[in-house]
Every structure is written in C-alpha cells, then in structure tokens.
C-alpha positions in Angstrom: 9.9 -90.6 17.1 13.6 -90.1 18.8 14.5 -93.5 18.2 12.7 -94.1 14.5 14.9 -90.9 13.5 18.3 -92.7 15.4 17.5 -95.9 13.7 17.8 -94.3 10.0 21.3 -93.3 8.8 20.3 -92.1 5.9 17.0 -90.7 6.6 16.5 -87.0 5.8 14.9 -86.4 9.0 17.1 -85.7 12.5 16.4 -84.3 15.1 18.8 -80.9 16.6 20.3 -80.2 20.1 17.1 -78.8 21.0 15.0 -81.9 20.8 13.7 -80.4 17.8 12.6 -82.6 14.5 14.1 -81.3 10.9 13.8 -82.6 7.7 16.5 -81.1 5.8 17.4 -78.5 8.0 13.5 -76.9 8.2 11.6 -77.4 10.6 8.9 -80.0 10.8 5.5 -78.5 11.5 2.9 -81.5 13.3 0.2 -82.5 11.6 -2.2 -79.7 14.0 -4.0 -77.4 11.6 -4.0 -74.1 13.9 0.0 -74.4 13.9 0.0 -74.7 9.9 -2.6 -72.0 9.7 -1.2 -69.4 12.1 2.5 -70.1 9.9 0.1 -69.7 6.7 -1.5 -66.0 8.1 1.7 -64.7 9.1 3.5 -65.8 5.5 0.3 -64.3 3.8 -0.7 -61.3 5.5 2.6 -60.0 7.1 3.3 -56.0 6.4 6.4 -57.7 4.6 5.0 -59.9 2.3 1.9 -58.1 0.9 -0.5 -61.3 -0.4 2.5 -63.1 -2.1 1.0 -65.6 -4.4 1.0 -68.9 -3.4 4.6 -70.2 -5.7 6.2 -67.4 -4.4 4.6 -68.1 -0.6 5.6 -71.4 -1.0 9.4 -70.9 -1.9 9.6 -68.0 1.4 8.3 -70.8 3.7 10.3 -74.2 2.3 13.8 -72.6 3.2 12.5 -72.6 6.8 9.4 -75.0 7.3 8.1 -78.7 6.0 5.0 -80.5 6.7 3.0 -83.3 4.0 1.0 -81.7 1.5 2.2 -78.4 2.4 2.0 -77.0 -1.2 -1.2 -77.8 -1.8 -2.1 -76.4 1.6 -0.8 -73.1 0.8 -2.4 -73.1 -2.5 -5.6 -73.5 -0.9 -4.4 -71.0 1.1 -4.1 -68.5 -1.4 -7.3 -69.7 -3.4 -9.4 -68.8 -0.2 -8.1 -65.2 0.6 -10.8 -62.6 -0.9 -8.5 -60.0 -1.4 -6.1 -61.7 -3.4 -9.3 -63.0 -5.3 -10.9 -59.5 -5.4 -7.4 -57.9 -7.3 -6.3 -61.0 -9.5 -6.3 -59.5 -12.5 -8.7 -60.8 -14.6 -11.1 -58.8 -12.4 -9.2 -55.7 -13.3 -10.8 -53.1 -15.7 -8.9 -53.2 -18.9 -6.5 -50.1 -19.5 -8.1 -48.0 -21.6 -6.7 -47.7 -25.6 -3.8 -45.0 -25.8 -4.8 -41.6 -26.8 -2.4 -39.9 -30.2 -1.2 -36.9 -28.5 -1.8 -34.1 -31.7 1.6 -34.0 -33.6 3.0 -29.8 -32.3 3.1 -27.3 -35.7 5.7 -25.4 -33.8 9.1 -25.8 -31.9 9.2 -25.7 -28.1 5.5 -25.8 -28.5 4.8 -29.0 -26.5 7.0 -30.0 -24.1 7.6 -33.1 -22.2 9.4 -33.3 -18.7 10.6 -35.9 -16.6 12.9 -35.8 -13.7 15.5 -38.0 -12.9 16.9 -38.6 -9.7 19.3 -40.7 -7.2 22.9 -38.8 -8.6 25.8 -38.1 -6.2 26.2 -35.0 -4.8 27.7 -32.2 -6.7 30.1 -29.5 -5.8 26.9 -27.4 -6.1 24.3 -29.3 -4.0 22.8 -30.4 -7.4 21.6 -34.4 -7.2 19.3 -34.7 -10.1 18.4 -33.8 -13.6 15.5 -32.4 -15.0 14.9 -33.4 -18.5 12.9 -31.3 -21.1 12.3 -32.5 -24.2 11.0 -30.9 -27.6 8.1 -33.1 -28.9 8.4 -31.8 -32.8 12.0 -32.2 -32.8 13.2 -34.0 -29.7 15.7 -32.1 -28.7 16.4 -32.4 -25.0 17.9 -30.3 -22.3 19.4 -31.3 -19.3 19.5 -29.2 -16.2 21.4 -30.1 -12.9 18.9 -29.7 -10.1 18.6 -29.9 -5.9 15.9 -32.9 -5.4 13.3 -31.0 -3.0 14.0 -32.0 0.8 17.6 -32.6 0.9 
C-alpha cells in the first residue's frame, strides 16, 4: 500500500508518520465489516449523539473517517435501527386539535403566567422575571424574582 500511495503524487491518499493510511486527512477504515459496525454503533448509540439520522451521522463521521460506500452503509445502519424506526414522525400519533379558550368577561378573571430566566443577578439577588398577563386586556406585569435554588 505504501508503494502505491508513494508512486502517485496527486493522490488524495497519504500515509502519516505513524504509518496510518489517510484519505484527505481522514482515517481510512479497512474493508473489515466488524470495524465499520463498531464505528457506526458508537456514532449512533452514544449518549452524546442520541440516534442521529443518516445525514447528520454521515456529516459527523466523514470529518474523521472514510471507506468505500460509507454513506450507503450509514443509511442502511440507521434504517435497521429499531429505536429510530419506532420514533419516526410517521409513527407518532397526530397532535389533537387546539381547543379555544373562553373569552373572559372581566379584567384579571383569567391570566397567563410564565417565567423568563437566565438574566444576570441584580444587586437585590433577582435573576429571573415572572410575567403575568391578563388575557382580556393583554395587560402585562413583569416582576423580578429570585430563581429557586440559586
């Protein structure tokens, strides 16, 4: 292999100082299916990736690895993943229809609330905002608060 790579000056294949064959700086994976399967398993079932789809997985793996028909192998692997097939959007129950809320008759009879967090802490120790909105008038109150657990 070294002789073949060395003869072609315009080749995309190189051998690094450690004797590892590379294709455009990516590690060349040999035709050994068990090695490919281990790479695919790690890339797809890792706690850090959460079952990426075929395109995402290919984009991630092609930065570091190369082998013949890599994209096809990745697509087949994802297609065979039982978890991915079960959670596909086409297997999900469609969301129910939105139900309209009744229009309130009086101010402040019906309100909505939300919390906005992630602000820097003030001198009083407040780092969040409690938002209270009257549904009839759309009047809003913004109350600075301390986020629980801070």
